[in-house]
C-alpha positions as CSV (number, residue, x, y, z in Angstrom):
1,M,-10.9,9.8,20.1
2,V,-7.4,8.5,19.1
3,E,-6.6,8.9,15.4
4,R,-5.5,5.7,13.6
5,D,-1.9,5.8,12.3
6,L,-2.2,4.8,8.7
7,R,1.6,4.2,8.5
8,L,1.4,1.0,10.5
9,F,1.3,-1.8,8.0
10,S,-2.0,-3.7,7.9
11,H,-4.7,-4.6,5.5
12,E,-7.0,-1.9,6.9
13,N,-4.3,0.8,6.6
14,I,-3.6,-0.2,3.0
15,L,-7.3,0.3,2.2
16,G,-7.3,3.6,4.3
17,Q,-4.3,5.0,2.4
18,I,-5.7,4.1,-1.0
19,E,-8.6,6.4,-0.3
20,T,-6.4,9.5,-0.7
21,A,-3.1,8.1,-2.1
22,E,-1.6,9.5,-5.2
23,Y,-2.3,7.2,-8.2
24,R,0.2,7.3,-11.1
25,N,1.5,4.9,-13.7
26,G,-0.8,2.1,-12.6
27,Y,0.1,2.2,-8.9
28,Y,-0.8,3.8,-5.6
29,V,2.0,5.6,-3.6
30,L,1.7,4.5,0.0
31,E,3.8,5.2,3.1
32,F,4.6,2.9,5.9
33,Y,7.0,2.6,8.8
34,A,9.8,0.4,7.6
35,D,12.2,-2.1,9.1
36,Q,15.0,-3.1,6.8
37,H,13.1,-1.8,3.8
38,K,10.0,-3.9,4.7
39,P,6.7,-2.4,5.9
40,S,6.4,-2.6,9.6
41,T,3.4,-3.3,11.9
42,K,5.1,-1.2,14.6
43,P,6.4,2.4,14.6
44,T,10.0,2.7,13.6
45,D,12.3,5.7,13.0
46,T,12.0,5.2,9.2
47,I,9.1,5.9,6.9
48,E,9.4,4.7,3.3
49,K,7.3,4.8,0.2
50,F,5.8,1.6,-1.2
51,Y,3.9,1.1,-4.4
52,L,0.7,-1.0,-4.7
53,Y,-0.1,-2.3,-8.1
54,P,-3.8,-3.3,-8.1
55,S,-3.6,-4.7,-11.6
56,G,-1.4,-7.5,-10.2
57,G,-2.0,-7.4,-6.5
58,T,1.7,-6.6,-5.7
59,L,3.3,-4.3,-3.2
60,R,6.8,-3.0,-4.2
61,D,9.3,-1.1,-2.2
62,S,11.0,2.2,-3.0
63,T,13.2,0.6,-5.5
64,F,10.3,-1.3,-7.0
65,Q,11.4,-4.7,-5.7
66,L,8.6,-7.1,-4.9
67,V,7.6,-7.1,-1.3
68,F,4.5,-9.4,-1.6
69,Y,1.6,-10.5,-3.7
70,D,-1.9,-10.7,-2.2
71,S,-5.0,-11.6,-4.2
72,R,-7.0,-9.2,-2.0
73,Y,-5.5,-6.3,-4.0
74,D,-5.5,-7.9,-7.4
75,T,-8.1,-6.4,-9.8
76,Y,-8.0,-9.6,-11.8
77,R,-9.2,-11.5,-8.7
78,G,-12.0,-9.1,-8.0
79,F,-10.4,-6.3,-6.1
80,K,-12.3,-3.0,-6.6
81,P,-10.1,-0.1,-5.6
82,P,-12.1,2.6,-3.7
83,N,-10.6,5.2,-6.0
84,S,-12.2,5.2,-9.4
85,K,-9.0,6.4,-11.1
86,T,-7.9,2.8,-11.7
87,R,-11.0,1.9,-13.7
């Protein structure tokens, strides 16, 4: 069986990383392949840290610049993080 590469950017891999990601200061620390400081759906030579803030549904890059908002990750819109540390 081939192991899934959680560093490929996708909804499923965000959820997969949240299961074991470090949670601090209100965000999850995630790692994805990056292309020009944006998460990539394809492998690249660069892996960067990204920060998912479930209290606002935002993903931020390593300098905390906004990458995107998605209501699927917004606790105010009903997102329930799998890790109880955010509750």
